TORKOL-4160 file (C-alpha; in steps of 0.2 Angstrom, whole numbers, padded with zeros to 4 digits, m for minus):
94
<pt num="1" X="m0001" Y="0000" Z="m0001"/>
<pt num="2" X="0007" Y="0018" Z="m0004"/>
<pt num="3" X="0012" Y="0028" Z="0010"/>
<pt num="4" X="0004" Y="0045" Z="0013"/>
<pt num="5" X="0013" Y="0061" Z="0013"/>
<pt num="6" X="0000" Y="0070" Z="0023"/>
<pt num="7" X="0004" Y="0075" Z="0040"/>
<pt num="8" X="m0007" Y="0067" Z="0053"/>
<pt num="9" X="m0016" Y="0079" Z="0064"/>
<pt num="10" X="m0008" Y="0078" Z="0082"/>
<pt num="11" X="m0021" Y="0072" Z="0095"/>
<pt num="12" X="m0013" Y="0085" Z="0108"/>
<pt num="13" X="m0020" Y="0099" Z="0097"/>
<pt num="14" X="m0018" Y="0116" Z="0105"/>
<pt num="15" X="m0006" Y="0109" Z="0119"/>
<pt num="16" X="0008" Y="0106" Z="0106"/>
<pt num="17" X="0005" Y="0124" Z="0098"/>
<pt num="18" X="0006" Y="0131" Z="0115"/>
<pt num="19" X="0023" Y="0123" Z="0119"/>
<pt num="20" X="0028" Y="0130" Z="0102"/>
<pt num="21" X="0024" Y="0148" Z="0105"/>
<pt num="22" X="0032" Y="0147" Z="0123"/>
<pt num="23" X="0048" Y="0144" Z="0115"/>
<pt num="24" X="0047" Y="0161" Z="0106"/>
<pt num="25" X="0043" Y="0170" Z="0121"/>
<pt num="26" X="0057" Y="0181" Z="0130"/>
<pt num="27" X="0060" Y="0192" Z="0144"/>
<pt num="28" X="0068" Y="0209" Z="0142"/>
<pt num="29" X="0072" Y="0223" Z="0154"/>
<pt num="30" X="0064" Y="0241" Z="0148"/>
<pt num="31" X="0067" Y="0256" Z="0159"/>
<pt num="32" X="0069" Y="0245" Z="0175"/>
<pt num="33" X="0053" Y="0235" Z="0170"/>
<pt num="34" X="0054" Y="0217" Z="0166"/>
<pt num="35" X="0044" Y="0213" Z="0151"/>
<pt num="36" X="0038" Y="0196" Z="0143"/>
<pt num="37" X="0039" Y="0198" Z="0124"/>
<pt num="38" X="0030" Y="0187" Z="0112"/>
<pt num="39" X="0032" Y="0188" Z="0093"/>
<pt num="40" X="0015" Y="0186" Z="0082"/>
<pt num="41" X="0018" Y="0179" Z="0065"/>
<pt num="42" X="0009" Y="0186" Z="0050"/>
<pt num="43" X="m0003" Y="0171" Z="0049"/>
<pt num="44" X="m0007" Y="0173" Z="0069"/>
<pt num="45" X="m0010" Y="0191" Z="0066"/>
<pt num="46" X="m0029" Y="0191" Z="0063"/>
<pt num="47" X="m0035" Y="0206" Z="0071"/>
<pt num="48" X="m0031" Y="0225" Z="0070"/>
<pt num="49" X="m0023" Y="0233" Z="0085"/>
<pt num="50" X="m0016" Y="0250" Z="0088"/>
<pt num="51" X="0002" Y="0251" Z="0093"/>
<pt num="52" X="0006" Y="0261" Z="0109"/>
<pt num="53" X="0022" Y="0265" Z="0102"/>
<pt num="54" X="0016" Y="0276" Z="0086"/>
<pt num="55" X="m0003" Y="0277" Z="0089"/>
<pt num="56" X="m0005" Y="0267" Z="0072"/>
<pt num="57" X="m0014" Y="0253" Z="0067"/>
<pt num="58" X="m0005" Y="0236" Z="0065"/>
<pt num="59" X="m0014" Y="0228" Z="0051"/>
<pt num="60" X="m0021" Y="0211" Z="0049"/>
<pt num="61" X="m0008" Y="0199" Z="0043"/>
<pt num="62" X="0007" Y="0211" Z="0048"/>
<pt num="63" X="0021" Y="0203" Z="0060"/>
<pt num="64" X="0022" Y="0212" Z="0077"/>
<pt num="65" X="0025" Y="0207" Z="0095"/>
<pt num="66" X="0014" Y="0206" Z="0111"/>
<pt num="67" X="0022" Y="0213" Z="0127"/>
<pt num="68" X="0016" Y="0212" Z="0145"/>
<pt num="69" X="0025" Y="0216" Z="0161"/>
<pt num="70" X="0033" Y="0200" Z="0170"/>
<pt num="71" X="0036" Y="0206" Z="0186"/>
<pt num="72" X="0020" Y="0201" Z="0193"/>
<pt num="73" X="0016" Y="0218" Z="0202"/>
<pt num="74" X="m0002" Y="0217" Z="0199"/>
<pt num="75" X="m0003" Y="0197" Z="0198"/>
<pt num="76" X="m0001" Y="0188" Z="0182"/>
<pt num="77" X="m0019" Y="0189" Z="0177"/>
<pt num="78" X="m0019" Y="0209" Z="0177"/>
<pt num="79" X="m0002" Y="0209" Z="0169"/>
<pt num="80" X="m0007" Y="0197" Z="0155"/>
<pt num="81" X="m0024" Y="0207" Z="0153"/>
<pt num="82" X="m0014" Y="0223" Z="0151"/>
<pt num="83" X="m0003" Y="0216" Z="0136"/>
<pt num="84" X="m0002" Y="0227" Z="0121"/>
<pt num="85" X="0003" Y="0225" Z="0103"/>
<pt num="86" X="0019" Y="0234" Z="0096"/>
<pt num="87" X="0026" Y="0236" Z="0078"/>
<pt num="88" X="0042" Y="0227" Z="0081"/>
<pt num="89" X="0052" Y="0243" Z="0076"/>
<pt num="90" X="0042" Y="0254" Z="0089"/>
<pt num="91" X="0047" Y="0241" Z="0102"/>
<pt num="92" X="0065" Y="0242" Z="0098"/>
<pt num="93" X="0065" Y="0261" Z="0101"/>
<pt num="94" X="0053" Y="0262" Z="0115"/>
């Protein structure tokens, strides 16, 4: 019987996807504050956002990054809820 070249769907689903994303997260220091930064690929960018760095829109399908405080001052849930989407170049100069 011929072998299929199609990838089979992973039964772990979102779990494996979350592990993949976690590998891209990093921590950065900005002005004495620790931030968690996670890139968003063009395929993942499915909603428009306003960049806090320049005030312009990040369009659907545009690679960017998401940043939130990593220090837990207000608690992890509050820090994650306050995350913001940035243009990559705006984050670099912030």
